[in-house]
N, C-alpha and C positions, 0 to 999 in steps of 0.2 A: 628711455623706454629702457624696459624689465626683461629679461628675459625666461625668466619664472613660466614654466609650459601653465596652460588655461587646461581647466575643464579639459575644452570640450577640447583639444591637442587630444590629452588621457587615451579621451573615451574615441577619438579614432585613431588611435595605435593599440587599442587596448584588441588582442583575440580571444576568444570562449574558450576553453578546451573540447569545447561543444566540438570543434571542428579543429580536431590533431585529431587524426585519423586512430592514437594509440588510445584513444578512451573509449571513443565509437565501432569501432572495428572489429565486427565479428572473429573474435578468436576461436576458429574451428574449421571443420570443412560442411560443409553441405548435408555429407553426412550424417554427421553429429549433429548437424541443427535438428535434421530432420531424427533422430532419435528420437528428443529430448522432445521434441513439439507432440511427436504421433505417444506418448504419453499423456495428453491435453493438461488440465489445469487441474492435476488431485491436491493439490498442498490449498489451492484456492476452495474448494470444495468442505476440506478438511478442518478446517477453519472457520468458515459458514455454520457448515452443521454445529458444532461445536458452540460455536454461536447462540445459534438457537437451541440446544439443550439446555443450557444453563439459561434458556433469559425461561425457557418453560419450566427449569427445575427450579427457580425462584417465583412464578408465578404458581408454581403448586404448591410451596410452601407456605406464600401467602395465603390460600385458598384454605390448606389444610391448617393455619397456627393464627391465621387472624383473624379469616371471612366464617370458618364453619363455631370456631369456639361463641365464634357474637349473637350467634341464633339466628333468626328471620326479625327483616327487619319488619315495626308496624307493630 
């Protein structure tokens, strides 16, 4: 008989890092969390706004430099 561990033995012994408190524990107090949450998702709104602005700038660039110089179709 072989004494080497099999895949199922290794999987049974594996502990994910997500189960360790030092990896998922909240660092700080409830007041610190409330202070962060009260600001809202300003960063996400800024990134979304920037993406929309870039999209519109590209669209206007195509309109001004590609569509208008070609003239009317037909």
